[in-house]
C-alpha angles and dihedrals in degrees: 000000000000097000119139091260099051108105114149113219114256115236095242092051092048090052090051090051093050092050086070094060124093111259091232093061112118110159114064136179124204104188098181097042102161106181092339106264095136094037091053090048088056090052091049091049088057097053120107125222092237112120088218095058111076099168139063122261087216123090113210126195117190138198125199133165103195110089096215092051089044091060090054091052094046090054091060108091095206097051122080119206107214101168148354112221113045095195092059099031113128102176132118113331098194110107133138089222143001112211115187147171101189126183107291090226092059101027098126092051092049094047093048088051089054091050093050092043101048115088098199130339145062134315126200115184139171115223138175104264088229089066088064098037097047110042096174098138129069091245093053091047091052090048091051090053092050092049091049092052102036112019153000144256126229119190112226098180120211092341093157095063093105096030126123086264106026128212133165092222113140106241131204127200112219121198121192131178118201119194120187115209097228091059093065117103116218106192094184099038096125106009116165124214115283112255119238117272126221102262092201092073116106129333121330091249092058097048099087094048092045091050091054093045095050092044091052092047091054091049093050090048094050093045091048090056094045096049094042091049088053089050091051090053091051092045089053091051091047091050090055091054091045089051090053088050089054096244141092142195112206138108109291140139087295110095089203094057092048091047091050093050095047091047093050094047090048092051092047089064093056111018119021092185092057091045091053092049093048093048092049090050094048093046092049091051091049092048092052089049090054090052091054092045090053087057087055087221092165091073092072103029126078122229094268094049090046091052091048091050091049090049089052089049091051091050097042101035089108087081106113113262098237133143091247094051092046092052092046094049094048090048091053093051092044091053092049098041094104092054092044091052092048089053090050090054090049090051089053090047090052093046090055090060092055091062099049131359092218094061090088136037122256133029103300098174112207093353092234094123092255115060112059099008116118112203094215096048129084125227132191139201109247127238091253123049119200125201111188091193098031096129141358134239109199135152092359098310143086122234143151094231095113095036099076095140092047091046089053093051090046089057094043092049093049091045096056092041090053089055092046090050095044095243133130113254090219092058101048127087103247127208089250091051092049094048096047092047091051092047089054097044100042104032115194094357114089110230131185114250139174138228124192093274106022145049106224136206126177134185138205092248086067100256120139124195122199119192119192114244095201127045093197091059091047089052092049091050092051092047092051092046089053089053090050090050089043092231113169096222136025100198116157112247091231094044100050091123091059091048089214107181136175123229121238110253113252100194122090090216112085089201091064097047117123119254111222113215102208112091141168112276096195093124099031 
């Protein structure tokens, strides 16, 4: 943090830099973010004075290599870390502006990287004045040529003398404007002749103006069709590539997809740079999602763990979608899969206690994982599980419509048990399947039924009882839950004298884990 190149941007200098930027700019990149002084100034510059607007209209992505500084940036909820090494970053290039205070010793290299990287927009950069005054290297000579053709230099003098980390270095403010040819809009690129207008319309004085107005309207209409038809052709091509990627971005049952598409199309009508950036971000998130779906990770994660992973994906989907990053991410998850699965089993164990206190041994209090739990004690799921609101009997029929929470825990329980037993979740008879089949076959008369792992009874008052069919699987479940809770022992509360304990599995493959035979007989 205190290297020779770490000089946080003073507030007055940051304000001077931002005065250069077009007021309509929204999407910013700060590629040498440090601890975020300049990035936070950009956010502040985008805040309105309205008491009803608590956020910034600016969106700021940041890049930082130093791990300690990176943690500071990641803790700021309005800043998005999109990369680590600016000189090798290959992410989205669509920004309205890049605002940067790079290391003075490598300023020319960092600024040239910004020029080559940016698709279309503005760049404001602080440099050591000597970089401008003494262009003795090839990089500095190229930079001088770019500045002469596309920007300007303003000397700021020793503006860091009173900064948080002072220096008497002479500083220059460089402004560049990059315009990409394909972003220009030519309204009259292929205008046809105006067709003749009926001269009998209106008064003679109004005829010339009316002729011009109608002719223009026809041209705008024709051009709207032509350009939109081109857009449709390109969208179709893009959709084919997205299909090959295994993803899509179009209105569907998913509210998120529809929201993304509407947002992108809305941006495309006002700010093509922002639309490109938003589309790239949404496509990258969808592509990462497809990677995780290909792993079929849901088969060994409970609902809570799945939601947490998807939230992480949403937050970290700015990571470039490259072969190297995909391999690294999959490797990380593969190495941690045993721990993730243990946590899923613990989540299911905890969820069981929320439905009925008697589902586990010991005094668990509220069952929220805090009140009632003793960190040095062991608890077990009992041989019979009770769900007071496990189904519903209403208007002469049974259903699970009002038992959403119970239905979720049924699925989570069956899912982790299928993994523990080495079976495919899709091939087992789940609790939900067994209940719904019994509801259909027996109507208003409650009838015992069975799933792959449980004997099931249900009652008109809405209670559902599950009794484990296999003691070895119950023991394995309890052992794995203890590992997820990181309890030291897993001794049964009625077998404390025997000190029966279950060893922690060593294998990373849940299918190969041992299945201890001793189990709690509290409900036998």
